[in-house]
C-alpha positions in Angstrom: -13.3 -22.7 31.4 -15.1 -25.9 30.5 -13.2 -29.1 30.8 -12.2 -30.8 27.5 -13.6 -34.2 26.8 -11.3 -37.1 26.3 -12.1 -37.0 22.6 -11.1 -33.4 22.3 -7.9 -34.0 24.2 -7.1 -36.8 21.9 -7.9 -34.8 18.7 -6.0 -31.7 20.0 -2.8 -33.7 20.8 -0.8 -32.5 17.7 -1.9 -28.9 18.3 -0.6 -29.1 21.9 2.9 -30.3 20.9 3.1 -27.6 18.3 2.1 -25.0 20.9 4.7 -26.4 23.3 7.4 -26.5 20.5 8.2 -30.0 21.7 11.1 -31.5 19.7 10.4 -29.4 16.6 12.9 -30.2 13.8 12.0 -28.2 10.8 11.4 -24.5 10.1 8.8 -23.1 7.6 9.1 -19.7 6.0 6.8 -17.7 3.8 7.7 -15.5 0.9 7.2 -12.4 2.9 8.5 -13.7 6.2 11.0 -11.6 8.1 14.5 -13.1 8.0 14.3 -14.0 11.6 10.7 -15.2 11.4 9.9 -18.8 10.9 7.3 -21.3 12.0 8.5 -24.4 13.8 7.1 -27.8 12.9 7.7 -31.5 13.0 8.9 -33.4 9.9 6.9 -36.5 10.9 3.6 -34.5 11.1 4.2 -32.7 7.8 5.1 -36.0 6.0 2.0 -37.7 7.5 -0.3 -34.9 6.2 1.2 -34.2 2.8 2.9 -36.5 0.3 4.6 -33.5 -1.2 6.1 -32.5 2.1 7.2 -36.1 2.6 9.0 -36.1 -0.7 10.7 -32.8 0.1 11.9 -34.0 3.5 13.2 -37.3 2.0 15.9 -35.5 0.1 19.4 -36.4 1.1 20.3 -33.0 2.5 17.3 -33.2 4.8 18.2 -36.7 6.0 21.8 -36.0 7.0 21.6 -32.5 8.4 21.9 -32.2 12.1 20.4 -28.6 12.2 16.8 -27.7 11.7 15.9 -27.7 8.0 14.3 -24.6 6.5 11.5 -25.0 3.9 10.4 -21.8 2.2 6.9 -21.7 0.7 7.5 -18.5 -1.4 4.0 -18.4 -2.8 2.4 -17.9 0.6 2.3 -15.0 3.0 3.3 -15.5 6.7 -0.3 -15.4 8.0 -1.4 -17.8 5.3 1.4 -20.2 6.2 0.5 -20.0 9.8 -3.1 -20.9 9.0 -1.8 -23.9 6.9 0.4 -25.2 9.8 -2.5 -24.8 12.3 -4.7 -26.8 10.1 -2.2 -29.6 9.6 -1.9 -29.9 13.4 -5.6 -29.6 14.0 -8.3 -32.3 14.0 -9.1 -31.3 10.4 -12.7 -30.4 11.0 -12.6 -26.7 9.8 -10.0 -24.6 7.8 -9.3 -21.0 8.5 -12.2 -19.2 6.7 -10.1 -16.0 6.3 -7.6 -17.7 4.1 -9.8 -20.1 2.0 -8.3 -19.0 -1.3 -4.7 -19.4 -0.4 -5.3 -22.6 1.6 -7.2 -24.1 -1.5 -4.1 -23.4 -3.6 -1.7 -24.7 -1.0 -3.9 -27.9 -0.6 -3.6 -28.6 -4.3 0.1 -27.8 -4.5 1.1 -29.9 -1.5 -1.5 -32.6 -2.0 -3.7 -32.3 1.0 -7.0 -33.4 -0.4 -9.1 -33.0 2.7 -8.0 -29.3 3.1 -8.8 -28.8 -0.6 -12.4 -30.1 0.0 -12.9 -27.9 3.0 -11.5 -24.9 1.3 -13.7 -25.6 -1.8 -16.8 -25.7 0.4 -15.8 -22.4 2.1 -15.2 -20.7 -1.3 -18.6 -21.8 -2.6 -20.5 -20.8 0.5 -19.0 -17.4 0.5 -19.6 -16.5 -3.1 -21.1 -13.1 -3.9 -21.3 -10.6 -6.6 -18.0 -8.9 -5.6 -15.8 -12.1 -5.5 -17.4 -14.3 -8.1 -14.9 -13.2 -10.8 -11.9 -14.2 -8.7 -13.3 -17.5 -7.6 -14.2 -18.3 -11.3 -10.6 -17.7 -12.3 -9.4 -19.8 -9.3 -11.5 -22.7 -10.5 -9.5 -22.9 -13.7 -6.0 -23.7 -12.2 -6.4 -26.5 -11.6 -9.8 -26.9 -13.1 -12.4 -27.6 -10.4 -15.8 -28.3 -11.8 -17.7 -27.7 -8.5 -16.2 -24.3 -8.0 -16.4 -23.4 -11.7 -20.1 -24.2 -11.8 -20.9 -22.5 -8.5 -19.0 -19.3 -9.5 -20.6 -19.2 -13.0 -24.0 -19.7 -11.4 -23.3 -16.8 -9.0 -22.3 -14.6 -11.9 -25.4 -15.4 -13.8 -27.6 -14.7 -10.8 -25.9 -11.3 -10.2 -25.2 -10.4 -13.8 -27.4 -7.3 -13.6 -25.0 -5.9 -11.1 -21.8 -7.4 -12.4 -22.3 -6.3 -16.0 -22.0 -2.7 -15.0 -19.1 -3.0 -12.6 -15.6 -1.8 -13.3 -14.4 -5.2 -12.1 -15.9 -6.8 -15.2 -13.7 -4.7 -17.5 -10.6 -5.6 -15.6 -11.7 -9.3 -15.6 -12.3 -9.2 -19.4 -8.8 -7.8 -20.1 -7.2 -10.6 -18.2 -9.6 -13.4 -19.0 -11.2 -12.9 -22.4 -12.1 -16.6 -22.9 -13.8 -16.7 -19.5 -15.7 -13.6 -20.4 -17.1 -15.4 -23.4 -18.2 -18.2 -21.2 -20.0 -15.7 -18.9 -21.7 -14.2 -21.9 -22.8 -17.7 -23.1 -24.1 -18.5 -19.6 -26.1 -15.2 -19.5 -27.7 -15.9 -22.9 -28.7 -19.4 -21.8 -30.1 -18.1 -18.5 -32.1 -15.4 -20.3 -33.7 -18.1 -22.4 -34.4 -20.3 -19.4 -35.8 -17.6 -17.1 -37.6 -15.3 -19.5 -38.5 -17.9 -22.1 -36.8 -15.8 -24.8 -36.7 -17.4 -28.2 -33.6 -16.6 -30.1 -33.9 -16.7 -33.9 -30.7 -18.3 -35.1 -31.4 -18.4 -38.8 -28.9 -16.8 -41.1 -29.7 -13.3 -42.4 -32.2 -12.7 -39.7 -31.2 -9.0 -39.6 -33.0 -6.9 -42.2 -31.2 -3.9 -43.6 -33.0 -0.5 -43.6 -35.1 0.2 -46.7 -33.4 3.7 -46.9 -29.7 4.2 -47.3 -27.9 4.5 -44.0 -26.8 8.0 -43.0 -23.1 8.7 -42.5 -21.6 9.2 -39.1 -21.9 12.7 -37.7 -19.1 15.0 -38.9 -17.9 15.7 -35.4 -17.1 12.0 -35.0 -15.5 11.7 -38.4 -13.0 14.3 -37.3 -11.8 11.7 -34.8 -10.6 9.5 -37.6 -7.6 7.5 -36.7 -4.8 8.2 -39.1 -3.5 5.2 -41.2 0.0 4.8 -42.6 -0.5 5.1 -46.3 3.0 4.5 -47.5 4.8 6.8 -49.9 3.1 8.3 -53.0 6.2 8.3 -55.1 8.0 7.1 -58.3 6.9 9.7 -60.7 7.9 8.3 -64.1 4.8 7.5 -66.2 1.2 8.4 -66.3 -0.1 5.5 -64.3 -1.4 4.6 -60.8 -0.1 1.3 -59.5 -0.2 -1.1 -56.7 2.9 -3.1 -56.1 4.4 -5.0 -57.7 1.8 -6.3 -60.2 0.6 -5.0 -63.5 0.3 -1.3 -63.8 -3.1 0.4 -64.4 -3.0 3.4 -66.6 -5.5 6.1 -65.7 -6.0 9.9 -66.0 -4.7 11.6 -62.9 -7.3 14.4 -63.1 -10.1 11.9 -62.6 -8.5 10.8 -59.3 -8.0 14.4 -58.2 -11.7 15.2 -58.6 -13.0 11.9 -57.1 -10.7 11.8 -54.0 -9.2 14.8 -52.2 -6.4 12.7 -50.7 -4.8 11.6 -54.0 -3.5 15.0 -55.3 -1.2 14.4 -58.2 1.4 17.1 -58.7 2.4 16.5 -62.3 0.7 14.9 -65.3 3.0 11.8 -65.3 3.1 10.1 -61.9 3.1 6.7 -60.3 1.1 6.3 -57.2 1.5 3.2 -55.1 -1.5 2.0 -53.0 0.5 -0.3 -50.9 -2.4 -1.3 -48.7 -4.5 -2.6 -51.6 -4.3 -5.8 -53.5 -4.4 -5.7 -57.3 -8.0 -6.8 -57.6 -9.1 -4.3 -55.0 -7.3 -1.5 -56.8 -9.0 -2.5 -60.0 -12.4 -2.3 -58.3 -11.5 1.1 -57.0 -10.4 2.4 -60.4 -13.5 1.1 -62.1 -15.7 2.8 -59.5 -13.9 6.1 -60.0 -14.5 5.9 -63.7 -18.2 4.8 -63.4 -21.3 6.8 -63.0 -20.9 6.0 -59.2 -24.7 5.3 -58.9 -24.1 1.9 -57.3 -21.4 -0.7 -56.5 -20.5 -3.2 -59.2 -20.5 -6.9 -58.4 -16.7 -6.8 -58.3 -16.8 -3.8 -55.9 -19.1 -5.7 -53.6 -16.6 -8.6 -53.4 -14.1 -6.1 -52.0 -16.5 -3.9 -50.1 -14.5 -3.9 -46.8 -11.3 -2.8 -48.4 -13.1 -0.2 -50.5 -14.8 1.1 -47.4 -11.4 1.6 -45.7 -10.0 3.1 -48.9 -12.9 5.5 -49.3 -12.3 6.9 -45.8 -8.5 7.0 -46.3 -8.6 8.9 -49.6 -11.8 10.9 -48.7 -14.3 9.6 -51.3 -17.4 10.1 -49.2 -19.9 8.7 -51.8 -18.0 5.5 -52.1 -17.9 5.2 -48.3 -21.7 5.7 -48.2 -22.3 3.0 -50.8 -19.9 0.6 -49.1 -21.6 1.3 -45.7 -25.0 0.4 -47.1 -23.6 -2.8 -48.7 -21.9 -3.8 -45.5 -25.2 -3.3 -43.5 -27.3 -5.2 -46.1 -24.8 -8.1 -46.1 -24.5 -8.6 -42.4 -24.4 -12.3 -41.4 -23.6 -14.4 -38.4 -20.1 -15.0 -39.9 -19.1 -11.4 -40.6 -20.9 -9.2 -38.1 -18.0 -9.2 -35.6 -15.6 -8.1 -38.4 -17.9 -5.4 -39.5 -18.2 -4.1 -35.9 -14.4 -3.9 -35.7 -14.4 -2.2 -39.1 -16.9 0.5 -37.9 -14.4 1.7 -35.3 -11.6 2.9 -37.6 -12.9 5.5 -38.2 -15.9 5.5 -35.9 -19.0 5.2 -38.0 -22.1 5.4 -35.9 -24.5 4.0 -38.5 -22.3 1.0 -39.4 -21.5 0.4 -35.7 -25.1 0.5 -34.6 -26.2 -1.9 -37.3 -23.5 -4.4 -36.6 -23.9 -4.1 -32.9 -27.7 -4.6 -33.1 -27.3 -7.6 -35.4 -24.8 -9.2 -32.9 -27.2 -8.6 -29.9 -30.1 -10.1 -31.9 -28.1 -13.2 -32.7 -25.9 -13.5 -29.7 -27.0 -17.1 -28.8 -25.3 -18.3 -32.0 -22.5 -15.8 -32.2 -21.3 -16.2 -28.6 -20.8 -19.9 -29.2 -18.5 -19.4 -32.2 -14.7 -19.6 -32.3 -14.7 -16.2 -34.0 -16.2 -14.6 -30.9 -13.5 -16.0 -28.7 -10.9 -14.4 -31.0 -12.9 -11.2 -31.1 -13.1 -11.1 -27.3 -9.3 -11.5 -27.0 -8.8 -8.5 -29.3 -11.7 -6.3 -28.1 -12.2 -6.7 -24.3 -14.0 -3.4 -23.9 -16.4 -4.1 -26.8 -17.1 -7.6 -25.3 -18.2 -6.0 -22.0 -20.4 -3.5 -23.9 -22.0 -6.4 -25.7 -22.8 -8.1 -22.4 -24.3 -4.8 -21.1 -26.3 -4.2 -24.2 -27.6 -7.7 -24.2 -28.7 -7.3 -20.5 -30.4 -4.0 -21.3 -32.1 -5.5 -24.3 -33.4 -8.5 -22.5 -34.1 -6.5 -19.3 -32.9 -9.4 -17.2 -32.8 -8.7 -13.5 -32.6 -11.8 -11.3 
């Protein structure tokens, strides 16, 4: 065994007294430590290395007690705590690489800046496609710009792999806002690497010249049922929403226009509790029209009429509303229309909205609406990332 230099002997002095358990006066326990397991240490050394430990040890109960004090670090595992103590007693040149994440958190919590710096460097140097998600989250609490930028860069570089991983779905569920940041970074990277020019003008998307076909019947069968509220209060010949002015109409017309509204007697009151008064008026006017096109009033309420047409099985109204929704897609409403296309699943409307979002993702991904959308629709957000990658054919 090579003889240590005088410098090494000097630097290893604290490690030697720890190994010898010389005059140890405090016990450290981890959250998962066995009741009888503890790591012995010296108050003086802990206080010298950490301001937080110093403050903890300055408490009155620690000053006056004749027995060894016990400090429990409940957030750490025993092996992690052991690595922390070994670093505190070392010359501080290198941390334990196997516990870089936990030591980084401990360094921040117990105010050991040098350990935090070393752990940061270790985390950055060990970044890869499989751990970049976790390191990116770690960089947020507390926010560490160096780790954040390094992790995001690693994700961008490996996005072709990461986008199709199961880990991304789990990540998106727990971190929708960070998923949005990943998407924005990918869009920026695609422009930088491939020289892709994104058209950000409003109404870039052009609607099909022919009416959009309805979703396949097999998918329509998967319609999610909606709570329509009671169709009750049979008193007069009227159809009403609540609790505004009543709208008198012939019940036979409604029976032939929509299969769902089946009136049992000539004098009935039907409450459309999900509709506002103006929306109900637009529905009634359509039912009594030649149904060749939507009126200007109906177009103002096209979303609610689309849902109503599905709910009360008025297929022609649903087709007209679908075409209007596709024609009127904009940067500000595309996300809403995409959500609308899912209940029930409407392939044509879904594909049109989805395509519009992908074509305009540079602008949409930077909007507040997209952050809210990602929070509500984590799976859809992941699908948008994947579709964007496929569209741009980005493989770094």
